[in-house]
N, C-alpha and C positions, 0 to 999 in steps of 0.2 A: 853743241853743233852750231856752226856758223852758217847762216844762209846768206847768199849773195843775191841782191835784187837785180832786176833788169828794167829797162825802160819800155813802155808801150807807146810807140809813136806810129801813127798812120796804120794801125792794125797789126803792127809787127813788134814782137819782143826783141829788143836789141840791147847790146852792151853799151854802157855809157862810155864816152870818150873823154870825160872830164876828171877821171880818177875815181878813187874809192874812199869812202869815209867809213871807219869802223865805229859802230855803236856798241856801247858797253852797258851792262846792267848797273843801275845805280845802287843796287843792293850789294852785289858781289864784286863789281868791277870787271867781271868776265865779259869778253867780247861775245856778243850774241848775234850780230848781223854786220854784213858789209853792204853799205848802200852805194849803189852805182851813181855817180854824178854825171849829169849831162854836160856836153861841150856847149859852147855858145851857139854853134850851128844847130845842135839838137834841140836846145832850149827855144830857139827861134822857129824850128820846124814844127814843134809840138802844137802850139796854138793854131797855126795855119791848118794843120791836119784836122784839128778839132773843129775849126770853122767849116771846112769842107764836109766833114762827117755830119755836122749839124744841118747844113743845107740839104744833104741827102735825106737825113732823118725827117725833116720837115715836109718832104714830099709825100710821106706816108699819110694815109687818112688818120684822123685822131683816134679812131677805134684800134687801129693797128699799133699806133704809138703807145696807147694805154696797155694793150696786151704785152708789148715788149717790156714795158716798165714793170708790170706785175710779174712777168716771168723772171726778170732780173732780181726783183725783190725776193721771190721765192728761192732762187739760187743762193742769194746772200744769207737768208734765214737758215737754209739747210746747212750751209757751210759753217754758220755760227753755232750749229748744234741745237737749235730751237726745236 
């Protein structure tokens, strides 16, 4: 099954406008994923969105930021099957 990726920019999952790259298994040569490529405009928009999000994040008290990171850590661990 081939999965196609999307881009997360400014809190939205979007399709890339820079084409698609097919990734293959080095073992079998079988196509296993289609990776969406960002356009130049999308690649430039992503770090700016990140800077804005970081400024908002830093407005939270340190205890709230800690809780947010611990929560994210738990979600990642749960999805990894730990």
